[in-house]
C-alpha atoms as an extended CHARMM CRD file, in Angstrom:
* protein
*
       251  EXT
         1         1  MET       CA             36.9580000000     -116.4500000000       40.8320000000  PROA      1               0.0000000000
         2         2  PRO       CA             33.4900000000     -115.5320000000       39.2680000000  PROA      2               0.0000000000
         3         3  ASN       CA             31.5230000000     -112.8800000000       41.3690000000  PROA      3               0.0000000000
         4         4  SER       CA             28.8130000000     -114.6830000000       43.3380000000  PROA      4               0.0000000000
         5         5  ASP       CA             26.6110000000     -111.5600000000       43.6150000000  PROA      5               0.0000000000
         6         6  PRO       CA             26.4750000000     -110.3310000000       39.8700000000  PROA      6               0.0000000000
         7         7  LYS       CA             25.1340000000     -106.8250000000       38.9720000000  PROA      7               0.0000000000
         8         8  ARG       CA             21.4060000000     -107.5560000000       37.8070000000  PROA      8               0.0000000000
         9         9  LEU       CA             18.9690000000     -105.8020000000       35.4180000000  PROA      9               0.0000000000
        10        10  LEU       CA             15.1180000000     -106.4730000000       36.5570000000  PROA      10              0.0000000000
        11        11  VAL       CA             12.5220000000     -105.5080000000       34.0100000000  PROA      11              0.0000000000
        12        12  SER       CA              8.9250000000     -105.6900000000       34.4860000000  PROA      12              0.0000000000
        13        13  ILE       CA              5.5640000000     -105.1280000000       32.4930000000  PROA      13              0.0000000000
        14        14  HSD       CA              3.0470000000     -103.4050000000       34.5490000000  PROA      14              0.0000000000
        15        15  ASP       CA             -0.9050000000     -103.3430000000       34.2650000000  PROA      15              0.0000000000
        16        16  VAL       CA             -1.1240000000     -106.6630000000       32.4050000000  PROA      16              0.0000000000
        17        17  GLY       CA             -4.6810000000     -107.7170000000       32.1220000000  PROA      17              0.0000000000
        18        18  PRO       CA             -7.2290000000     -108.1050000000       29.1470000000  PROA      18              0.0000000000
        19        19  ARG       CA             -7.7180000000     -104.4740000000       28.8340000000  PROA      19              0.0000000000
        20        20  PHE       CA             -4.1190000000     -103.9520000000       27.3780000000  PROA      20              0.0000000000
        21        21  GLU       CA             -3.6690000000     -107.5290000000       25.6280000000  PROA      21              0.0000000000
        22        22  ARG       CA             -2.1040000000     -106.2980000000       22.5070000000  PROA      22              0.0000000000
        23        23  GLU       CA              0.0400000000     -103.6890000000       24.2240000000  PROA      23              0.0000000000
        24        24  VAL       CA              1.3990000000     -106.3930000000       26.4880000000  PROA      24              0.0000000000
        25        25  ASP       CA              1.8620000000     -108.7890000000       23.8480000000  PROA      25              0.0000000000
        26        26  GLN       CA              4.0650000000     -106.0670000000       21.8680000000  PROA      26              0.0000000000
        27        27  LEU       CA              6.0640000000     -105.0350000000       25.1450000000  PROA      27              0.0000000000
        28        28  ALA       CA              6.8020000000     -108.7930000000       25.9210000000  PROA      28              0.0000000000
        29        29  GLN       CA              8.2010000000     -109.5000000000       22.4300000000  PROA      29              0.0000000000
        30        30  ARG       CA             10.2780000000     -106.4520000000       22.4260000000  PROA      30              0.0000000000
        31        31  LEU       CA             11.8670000000     -107.4010000000       25.9390000000  PROA      31              0.0000000000
        32        32  GLU       CA             12.1980000000     -111.0250000000       24.6580000000  PROA      32              0.0000000000
        33        33  ASN       CA             14.2750000000     -109.8870000000       21.5880000000  PROA      33              0.0000000000
        34        34  ARG       CA             16.6020000000     -107.7390000000       23.9830000000  PROA      34              0.0000000000
        35        35  ILE       CA             17.0590000000     -109.9850000000       27.1380000000  PROA      35              0.0000000000
        36        36  GLY       CA             15.6650000000     -113.3190000000       26.3160000000  PROA      36              0.0000000000
        37        37  ALA       CA             12.3320000000     -115.3340000000       26.7610000000  PROA      37              0.0000000000
        38        38  GLY       CA             11.0400000000     -115.2170000000       30.3790000000  PROA      38              0.0000000000
        39        39  LYS       CA             13.6430000000     -113.1510000000       31.9140000000  PROA      39              0.0000000000
        40        40  TYR       CA             11.2730000000     -110.3170000000       33.0600000000  PROA      40              0.0000000000
        41        41  ALA       CA              8.3140000000     -109.9140000000       35.1320000000  PROA      41              0.0000000000
        42        42  MET       CA              4.5740000000     -109.2610000000       34.6200000000  PROA      42              0.0000000000
        43        43  LEU       CA              2.2370000000     -107.2640000000       36.8720000000  PROA      43              0.0000000000
        44        44  VAL       CA             -1.1890000000     -108.5260000000       36.6760000000  PROA      44              0.0000000000
        45        45  VAL       CA             -4.3350000000     -106.3380000000       37.4690000000  PROA      45              0.0000000000
        46        46  PRO       CA             -7.1380000000     -108.5350000000       38.1960000000  PROA      46              0.0000000000
        47        47  ASP       CA             -9.9470000000     -106.1910000000       36.9480000000  PROA      47              0.0000000000
        48        48  HSD       CA             -8.5900000000     -103.0110000000       35.5320000000  PROA      48              0.0000000000
        49        49  TRP       CA            -10.9420000000     -100.1700000000       36.4570000000  PROA      49              0.0000000000
        50        50  GLY       CA            -13.4930000000     -102.6400000000       37.0020000000  PROA      50              0.0000000000
        51        51  GLU       CA            -14.0900000000     -102.8990000000       33.2740000000  PROA      51              0.0000000000
        52        52  ALA       CA            -11.5760000000     -105.7880000000       32.3520000000  PROA      52              0.0000000000
        53        53  PRO       CA            -11.8920000000     -108.8680000000       34.5550000000  PROA      53              0.0000000000
        54        54  LEU       CA             -9.5120000000     -111.8130000000       34.4080000000  PROA      54              0.0000000000
        55        55  ALA       CA            -11.9410000000     -113.8250000000       36.0520000000  PROA      55              0.0000000000
        56        56  GLY       CA            -13.6540000000     -115.9860000000       33.2960000000  PROA      56              0.0000000000
        57        57  ASN       CA            -11.4350000000     -114.9660000000       30.6220000000  PROA      57              0.0000000000
        58        58  ARG       CA            -10.0070000000     -118.2740000000       29.9730000000  PROA      58              0.0000000000
        59        59  ALA       CA             -8.0580000000     -117.3180000000       26.9490000000  PROA      59              0.0000000000
        60        60  PHE       CA             -6.2130000000     -114.6190000000       28.7500000000  PROA      60              0.0000000000
        61        61  GLN       CA             -5.6700000000     -116.7170000000       31.9150000000  PROA      61              0.0000000000
        62        62  ALA       CA             -3.9860000000     -119.4570000000       29.2780000000  PROA      62              0.0000000000
        63        63  ARG       CA             -1.7330000000     -116.6750000000       27.8790000000  PROA      63              0.0000000000
        64        64  LEU       CA             -0.6010000000     -115.9120000000       31.3740000000  PROA      64              0.0000000000
        65        65  ARG       CA              0.0020000000     -119.3470000000       32.1480000000  PROA      65              0.0000000000
        66        66  SER       CA              2.2180000000     -119.8210000000       28.8730000000  PROA      66              0.0000000000
        67        67  TYR       CA              4.3180000000     -116.7010000000       29.8080000000  PROA      67              0.0000000000
        68        68  ALA       CA              4.6770000000     -118.1360000000       33.6210000000  PROA      68              0.0000000000
        69        69  GLU       CA              5.5730000000     -121.5570000000       32.0370000000  PROA      69              0.0000000000
        70        70  SER       CA              8.3280000000     -119.7500000000       29.9210000000  PROA      70              0.0000000000
        71        71  GLY       CA              9.7850000000     -118.2000000000       33.1590000000  PROA      71              0.0000000000
        72        72  VAL       CA              8.1210000000     -114.8740000000       33.5840000000  PROA      72              0.0000000000
        73        73  GLU       CA              7.5940000000     -113.9760000000       37.2080000000  PROA      73              0.0000000000
        74        74  MET       CA              3.7040000000     -112.9790000000       37.9560000000  PROA      74              0.0000000000
        75        75  PHE       CA              2.9840000000     -110.3930000000       40.6530000000  PROA      75              0.0000000000
        76        76  VAL       CA             -0.4410000000     -109.2080000000       41.9510000000  PROA      76              0.0000000000
        77        77  HSD       CA             -0.7620000000     -105.6110000000       40.7730000000  PROA      77              0.0000000000
        78        78  GLY       CA             -3.6050000000     -104.2220000000       43.0440000000  PROA      78              0.0000000000
        79        79  TRP       CA             -7.2120000000     -105.4300000000       42.0270000000  PROA      79              0.0000000000
        80        80  PHE       CA             -8.8770000000     -102.4980000000       40.1430000000  PROA      80              0.0000000000
        81        81  HSD       CA             -5.7540000000     -100.1350000000       39.9330000000  PROA      81              0.0000000000
        82        82  ARG       CA             -8.1940000000      -97.3510000000       40.1320000000  PROA      82              0.0000000000
        83        83  ASP       CA             -8.0190000000      -95.0210000000       43.3810000000  PROA      83              0.0000000000
        84        84  TYR       CA            -11.6350000000      -94.2580000000       44.5280000000  PROA      84              0.0000000000
        85        85  ALA       CA            -10.7200000000      -92.8450000000       48.0220000000  PROA      85              0.0000000000
        86        86  ASP       CA            -10.9350000000      -89.3750000000       48.8650000000  PROA      86              0.0000000000
        87        87  HSD       CA             -7.4670000000      -87.9850000000       50.3200000000  PROA      87              0.0000000000
        88        88  THR       CA             -6.4220000000      -85.1590000000       52.5440000000  PROA      88              0.0000000000
        89        89  GLY       CA             -2.9590000000      -83.9280000000       53.4500000000  PROA      89              0.0000000000
        90        90  THR       CA              0.0840000000      -85.8230000000       52.4050000000  PROA      90              0.0000000000
        91        91  ALA       CA             -2.0310000000      -88.4400000000       50.7530000000  PROA      91              0.0000000000
        92        92  TYR       CA             -3.7490000000      -86.0900000000       48.5890000000  PROA      92              0.0000000000
        93        93  LEU       CA             -0.6170000000      -84.7220000000       47.1220000000  PROA      93              0.0000000000
        94        94  ARG       CA              0.8620000000      -87.9580000000       46.3800000000  PROA      94              0.0000000000
        95        95  ALA       CA             -2.5030000000      -88.9750000000       44.7960000000  PROA      95              0.0000000000
        96        96  LYS       CA             -2.7620000000      -85.8080000000       42.6470000000  PROA      96              0.0000000000
        97        97  TYR       CA              0.7760000000      -85.4210000000       41.4660000000  PROA      97              0.0000000000
        98        98  MET       CA              2.3890000000      -89.0420000000       41.5400000000  PROA      98              0.0000000000
        99        99  THR       CA             -0.3240000000      -90.8180000000       39.4830000000  PROA      99              0.0000000000
       100       100  ALA       CA             -3.7310000000      -89.9570000000       37.6680000000  PROA      100             0.0000000000
       101       101  SER       CA             -6.1900000000      -91.5960000000       40.1570000000  PROA      101             0.0000000000
       102       102  GLU       CA             -4.1760000000      -94.8850000000       39.9290000000  PROA      102             0.0000000000
       103       103  GLY       CA             -3.0650000000      -95.3840000000       43.4770000000  PROA      103             0.0000000000
       104       104  GLU       CA             -5.6180000000      -97.7660000000       44.4970000000  PROA      104             0.0000000000
       105       105  PHE       CA             -3.9360000000      -98.9760000000       47.6470000000  PROA      105             0.0000000000
       106       106  LEU       CA             -3.1120000000      -95.6430000000       49.0800000000  PROA      106             0.0000000000
       107       107  GLY       CA             -6.2760000000      -94.8140000000       50.8100000000  PROA      107             0.0000000000
       108       108  LEU       CA             -7.5000000000      -98.3910000000       51.5470000000  PROA      108             0.0000000000
       109       109  SER       CA             -8.1150000000      -99.7800000000       55.1660000000  PROA      109             0.0000000000
       110       110  ALA       CA             -6.2030000000     -102.7370000000       56.2820000000  PROA      110             0.0000000000
       111       111  GLU       CA             -9.2360000000     -104.9700000000       56.1860000000  PROA      111             0.0000000000
       112       112  VAL       CA            -10.0340000000     -103.9930000000       52.4550000000  PROA      112             0.0000000000
       113       113  ALA       CA             -6.4790000000     -104.0390000000       51.3060000000  PROA      113             0.0000000000
       114       114  ALA       CA             -6.1390000000     -107.5590000000       52.7290000000  PROA      114             0.0000000000
       115       115  GLN       CA             -9.1940000000     -108.8950000000       51.0020000000  PROA      115             0.0000000000
       116       116  ARG       CA             -8.1080000000     -107.4230000000       47.7120000000  PROA      116             0.0000000000
       117       117  MET       CA             -4.6770000000     -108.7440000000       48.1460000000  PROA      117             0.0000000000
       118       118  ALA       CA             -6.0400000000     -112.2550000000       49.0130000000  PROA      118             0.0000000000
       119       119  ASP       CA             -8.6010000000     -112.4100000000       46.3440000000  PROA      119             0.0000000000
       120       120  GLY       CA             -6.1060000000     -111.1720000000       43.6190000000  PROA      120             0.0000000000
       121       121  ARG       CA             -3.5740000000     -113.6780000000       44.6770000000  PROA      121             0.0000000000
       122       122  ALA       CA             -6.0530000000     -116.5020000000       44.5030000000  PROA      122             0.0000000000
       123       123  LEU       CA             -7.1450000000     -115.3810000000       40.8680000000  PROA      123             0.0000000000
       124       124  VAL       CA             -3.6830000000     -114.9890000000       39.5270000000  PROA      124             0.0000000000
       125       125  GLU       CA             -2.4020000000     -118.1510000000       41.0070000000  PROA      125             0.0000000000
       126       126  ASP       CA             -5.2720000000     -120.1460000000       39.7150000000  PROA      126             0.0000000000
       127       127  ALA       CA             -4.4840000000     -118.7900000000       36.2810000000  PROA      127             0.0000000000
       128       128  ILE       CA             -0.7080000000     -119.4280000000       36.2280000000  PROA      128             0.0000000000
       129       129  GLY       CA             -0.7850000000     -122.5640000000       38.1670000000  PROA      129             0.0000000000
       130       130  ARG       CA              2.0030000000     -121.7720000000       40.6210000000  PROA      130             0.0000000000
       131       131  PRO       CA              2.6560000000     -118.9410000000       43.3010000000  PROA      131             0.0000000000
       132       132  ALA       CA              2.5120000000     -115.3220000000       42.5140000000  PROA      132             0.0000000000
       133       133  ALA       CA              6.0490000000     -113.9220000000       42.8850000000  PROA      133             0.0000000000
       134       134  GLY       CA              4.8250000000     -111.0080000000       45.1710000000  PROA      134             0.0000000000
       135       135  PHE       CA              2.4670000000     -108.0420000000       45.3120000000  PROA      135             0.0000000000
       136       136  ILE       CA              3.1690000000     -104.6260000000       43.9950000000  PROA      136             0.0000000000
       137       137  ALA       CA              0.6910000000     -101.8200000000       44.4970000000  PROA      137             0.0000000000
       138       138  PRO       CA             -0.2680000000      -99.8110000000       41.6390000000  PROA      138             0.0000000000
       139       139  ALA       CA              1.6830000000      -96.7440000000       40.9380000000  PROA      139             0.0000000000
       140       140  TRP       CA              4.0490000000      -98.0440000000       43.9150000000  PROA      140             0.0000000000
       141       141  LEU       CA              1.7930000000      -96.2240000000       46.4110000000  PROA      141             0.0000000000
       142       142  TYR       CA              0.9980000000      -97.8940000000       49.6660000000  PROA      142             0.0000000000
       143       143  GLY       CA             -1.0350000000      -96.1690000000       52.5020000000  PROA      143             0.0000000000
       144       144  PRO       CA             -0.8880000000      -97.3270000000       56.1710000000  PROA      144             0.0000000000
       145       145  GLY       CA             -3.5560000000      -99.8360000000       55.8610000000  PROA      145             0.0000000000
       146       146  ALA       CA             -1.7940000000     -101.4760000000       52.7090000000  PROA      146             0.0000000000
       147       147  ARG       CA              1.4440000000     -101.7820000000       54.6200000000  PROA      147             0.0000000000
       148       148  ASP       CA             -0.2330000000     -103.4380000000       57.4720000000  PROA      148             0.0000000000
       149       149  ALA       CA             -2.3680000000     -105.9110000000       55.3440000000  PROA      149             0.0000000000
       150       150  LEU       CA              0.9400000000     -106.4510000000       53.1630000000  PROA      150             0.0000000000
       151       151  ALA       CA              2.9630000000     -107.4160000000       56.3840000000  PROA      151             0.0000000000
       152       152  ARG       CA              0.5370000000     -110.0090000000       57.1120000000  PROA      152             0.0000000000
       153       153  SER       CA             -0.1060000000     -111.4600000000       53.5440000000  PROA      153             0.0000000000
       154       154  GLY       CA              2.3190000000     -113.9290000000       52.9850000000  PROA      154             0.0000000000
       155       155  PHE       CA              3.6140000000     -112.3430000000       49.8160000000  PROA      155             0.0000000000
       156       156  ALA       CA              7.1910000000     -113.0290000000       49.2800000000  PROA      156             0.0000000000
       157       157  LEU       CA              8.0940000000     -109.7760000000       47.6930000000  PROA      157             0.0000000000
       158       158  ALA       CA              6.9440000000     -106.1420000000       47.3950000000  PROA      158             0.0000000000
       159       159  GLU       CA              8.4270000000     -103.1830000000       45.4490000000  PROA      159             0.0000000000
       160       160  ASP       CA              8.1090000000      -99.3710000000       45.4750000000  PROA      160             0.0000000000
       161       161  HSD       CA              9.6160000000      -96.4030000000       43.4720000000  PROA      161             0.0000000000
       162       162  MET       CA             12.9730000000      -96.8950000000       45.9140000000  PROA      162             0.0000000000
       163       163  ARG       CA             13.1930000000     -100.4290000000       47.0420000000  PROA      163             0.0000000000
       164       164  VAL       CA             12.2580000000     -104.1500000000       46.8100000000  PROA      164             0.0000000000
       165       165  TRP       CA             11.6620000000     -105.9760000000       50.2260000000  PROA      165             0.0000000000
       166       166  GLN       CA             10.4290000000     -108.9170000000       51.9150000000  PROA      166             0.0000000000
       167       167  PRO       CA              6.9480000000     -107.6960000000       53.7580000000  PROA      167             0.0000000000
       168       168  SER       CA              6.9990000000     -110.4940000000       56.3630000000  PROA      168             0.0000000000
       169       169  THR       CA             10.3160000000     -109.2880000000       57.8700000000  PROA      169             0.0000000000
       170       170  GLY       CA             10.8370000000     -105.7420000000       56.3190000000  PROA      170             0.0000000000
       171       171  ALA       CA             14.0600000000     -106.8500000000       55.0370000000  PROA      171             0.0000000000
       172       172  ILE       CA             15.2980000000     -104.8400000000       52.0260000000  PROA      172             0.0000000000
       173       173  VAL       CA             16.7950000000     -106.8500000000       49.0870000000  PROA      173             0.0000000000
       174       174  ALA       CA             17.3480000000     -103.8740000000       46.4600000000  PROA      174             0.0000000000
       175       175  ARG       CA             17.7590000000     -100.2630000000       46.6260000000  PROA      175             0.0000000000
       176       176  GLY       CA             17.3730000000      -97.4580000000       44.1260000000  PROA      176             0.0000000000
       177       177  PRO       CA             14.9880000000      -95.5980000000       42.0390000000  PROA      177             0.0000000000
       178       178  VAL       CA             13.1390000000      -97.7180000000       39.4350000000  PROA      178             0.0000000000
       179       179  ILE       CA             13.3670000000      -96.3210000000       35.6380000000  PROA      179             0.0000000000
       180       180  THR       CA             10.0120000000      -95.8700000000       34.0090000000  PROA      180             0.0000000000
       181       181  TRP       CA              8.4100000000      -93.6740000000       31.4980000000  PROA      181             0.0000000000
       182       182  ALA       CA              5.3080000000      -91.3330000000       31.1720000000  PROA      182             0.0000000000
       183       183  SER       CA              3.0310000000      -91.1210000000       28.2400000000  PROA      183             0.0000000000
       184       184  ARG       CA              0.1120000000      -89.0210000000       29.7520000000  PROA      184             0.0000000000
       185       185  SER       CA              1.3480000000      -85.7470000000       28.5190000000  PROA      185             0.0000000000
       186       186  PRO       CA              4.1450000000      -84.1240000000       26.6310000000  PROA      186             0.0000000000
       187       187  ALA       CA              5.5950000000      -82.7170000000       29.3950000000  PROA      187             0.0000000000
       188       188  ARG       CA              5.5530000000      -85.7240000000       31.4950000000  PROA      188             0.0000000000
       189       189  THR       CA              7.0200000000      -87.6570000000       28.5820000000  PROA      189             0.0000000000
       190       190  ALA       CA              9.8840000000      -85.3630000000       28.3650000000  PROA      190             0.0000000000
       191       191  SER       CA             10.7020000000      -85.4450000000       31.9870000000  PROA      191             0.0000000000
       192       192  SER       CA             10.8810000000      -89.1320000000       31.8270000000  PROA      192             0.0000000000
       193       193  LEU       CA             12.8360000000      -89.2430000000       28.9200000000  PROA      193             0.0000000000
       194       194  ALA       CA             15.2470000000      -87.1050000000       30.4700000000  PROA      194             0.0000000000
       195       195  PHE       CA             15.3990000000      -88.9530000000       33.6630000000  PROA      195             0.0000000000
       196       196  ALA       CA             16.1240000000      -92.2340000000       31.7790000000  PROA      196             0.0000000000
       197       197  SER       CA             19.0860000000      -90.4950000000       29.8360000000  PROA      197             0.0000000000
       198       198  LEU       CA             20.3410000000      -89.4130000000       33.0760000000  PROA      198             0.0000000000
       199       199  ALA       CA             19.9880000000      -92.8350000000       34.8550000000  PROA      199             0.0000000000
       200       200  ARG       CA             22.0430000000      -94.6080000000       32.2170000000  PROA      200             0.0000000000
       201       201  THR       CA             25.0230000000      -93.2900000000       33.5000000000  PROA      201             0.0000000000
       202       202  ALA       CA             24.0810000000      -92.3180000000       37.1030000000  PROA      202             0.0000000000
       203       203  LEU       CA             22.6900000000      -95.6370000000       38.3220000000  PROA      203             0.0000000000
       204       204  GLN       CA             25.5920000000      -97.8970000000       36.7640000000  PROA      204             0.0000000000
       205       205  PRO       CA             27.1370000000      -98.1900000000       40.0980000000  PROA      205             0.0000000000
       206       206  LEU       CA             23.8910000000      -99.9620000000       41.4980000000  PROA      206             0.0000000000
       207       207  ARG       CA             24.1660000000     -103.5650000000       42.0580000000  PROA      207             0.0000000000
       208       208  ASN       CA             20.4190000000     -103.9620000000       41.0790000000  PROA      208             0.0000000000
       209       209  VAL       CA             18.6900000000     -101.8110000000       38.3890000000  PROA      209             0.0000000000
       210       210  ARG       CA             15.1210000000     -101.8750000000       37.6430000000  PROA      210             0.0000000000
       211       211  ILE       CA             13.2390000000     -100.9000000000       34.6930000000  PROA      211             0.0000000000
       212       212  ALA       CA              9.3490000000     -100.7940000000       34.2930000000  PROA      212             0.0000000000
       213       213  VAL       CA              7.4120000000     -100.4610000000       31.1440000000  PROA      213             0.0000000000
       214       214  HSD       CA              3.6550000000      -99.9390000000       30.7380000000  PROA      214             0.0000000000
       215       215  PRO       CA              1.0260000000     -100.4630000000       27.8990000000  PROA      215             0.0000000000
       216       216  GLY       CA              1.0110000000      -96.5090000000       27.3470000000  PROA      216             0.0000000000
       217       217  ASP       CA              4.4000000000      -96.8130000000       26.5650000000  PROA      217             0.0000000000
       218       218  THR       CA              3.8100000000      -98.4000000000       23.0560000000  PROA      218             0.0000000000
       219       219  THR       CA              1.9310000000      -95.1010000000       21.9420000000  PROA      219             0.0000000000
       220       220  LYS       CA              5.3640000000      -93.0470000000       21.6810000000  PROA      220             0.0000000000
       221       221  ASP       CA              8.2320000000      -94.0510000000       19.5680000000  PROA      221             0.0000000000
       222       222  SER       CA             10.3760000000      -91.7610000000       21.5830000000  PROA      222             0.0000000000
       223       223  ILE       CA              9.5350000000      -93.9660000000       24.7830000000  PROA      223             0.0000000000
       224       224  LEU       CA             10.2510000000      -97.0580000000       22.8320000000  PROA      224             0.0000000000
       225       225  SER       CA             13.5990000000      -95.8270000000       21.7710000000  PROA      225             0.0000000000
       226       226  SER       CA             14.3970000000      -94.7910000000       25.1260000000  PROA      226             0.0000000000
       227       227  ILE       CA             13.4960000000      -98.1760000000       26.5570000000  PROA      227             0.0000000000
       228       228  ASP       CA             15.7660000000      -99.9870000000       24.2610000000  PROA      228             0.0000000000
       229       229  ARG       CA             18.7080000000      -97.6360000000       24.7390000000  PROA      229             0.0000000000
       230       230  THR       CA             18.2810000000      -97.8640000000       28.4240000000  PROA      230             0.0000000000
       231       231  ILE       CA             18.2010000000     -101.6270000000       28.4310000000  PROA      231             0.0000000000
       232       232  ARG       CA             21.2690000000     -101.8730000000       25.9770000000  PROA      232             0.0000000000
       233       233  SER       CA             23.2690000000      -99.4100000000       28.6080000000  PROA      233             0.0000000000
       234       234  PHE       CA             22.4050000000     -101.6480000000       31.4680000000  PROA      234             0.0000000000
       235       235  LEU       CA             23.1260000000     -104.9090000000       29.8470000000  PROA      235             0.0000000000
       236       236  LYS       CA             26.7480000000     -104.0300000000       29.8330000000  PROA      236             0.0000000000
       237       237  GLY       CA             28.4820000000     -105.9660000000       32.4860000000  PROA      237             0.0000000000
       238       238  ARG       CA             24.9290000000     -106.9130000000       33.8840000000  PROA      238             0.0000000000
       239       239  GLU       CA             22.7070000000     -109.9190000000       33.7630000000  PROA      239             0.0000000000
       240       240  PRO       CA             18.9310000000     -110.0190000000       33.2260000000  PROA      240             0.0000000000
       241       241  ALA       CA             17.6390000000     -111.2590000000       36.2110000000  PROA      241             0.0000000000
       242       242  ARG       CA             14.3210000000     -112.1630000000       38.4200000000  PROA      242             0.0000000000
       243       243  TYR       CA             13.2840000000     -110.9660000000       41.4790000000  PROA      243             0.0000000000
       244       244  ARG       CA             13.4910000000     -113.9680000000       43.0100000000  PROA      244             0.0000000000
       245       245  ASP       CA             17.2380000000     -113.9470000000       42.6090000000  PROA      245             0.0000000000
       246       246  LEU       CA             17.3800000000     -111.0690000000       45.0520000000  PROA      246             0.0000000000
       247       247  VAL       CA             16.0930000000     -113.3100000000       47.7830000000  PROA      247             0.0000000000
       248       248  HSD       CA             18.5050000000     -115.7190000000       47.1070000000  PROA      248             0.0000000000
       249       249  ALA       CA             21.2390000000     -113.3150000000       46.9270000000  PROA      249             0.0000000000
       250       250  ALA       CA             20.0610000000     -111.8990000000       50.5380000000  PROA      250             0.0000000000
       251       251  ALA       CA             19.8460000000     -115.4200000000       52.2280000000  PROA      251             0.0000000000
């Protein structure tokens, strides 16, 4: 009998918005050549750093709708993607070492987080003409306020570095580290390349493997080559899947 719960490969493009239109198109074409049209997710930033608003940009909204109609899942990815909060303690360390001032939802109050989630959802859903697949915080970082707001948001799915879950119930539908790359510095690039190489073997037993790519990845051939090798490695005995498949499998 066929396996009713096959191994899955979930791939996503982060930081989708007018600021990185060319890079997003490049990554989308690369993914479609390797896993098929529409078999990946896009994480949409409503106004990247307050400099690239999706609102009013009808041309880019039309591009998002076209991608969504082809099957691409659209997640709301923060609002600004920029972290303007002053952090202390553990949050300061996470903000400083896990991201370059990109963890927008790490220090927000529940009220502010909820408003940005709702506004982002309304904007993205209006653009694509269908419900958003879920919410994923920039840099996968959630503070207490963001977690509280997310539980009440009505989003179907959320994701961090180590899991995918249903915010309304807290039910975890996938576990394991996301494979991603860093282009900010030679040291970070080298570290991410090393992790991807290790992951191609170490994460094979996982039921669900997640790969995330970013616009900055297009600036380094070494990263693009690593992305290709990693996708090829996990496609052996594994199906390209969508995040909603995780919910169906858990039902």
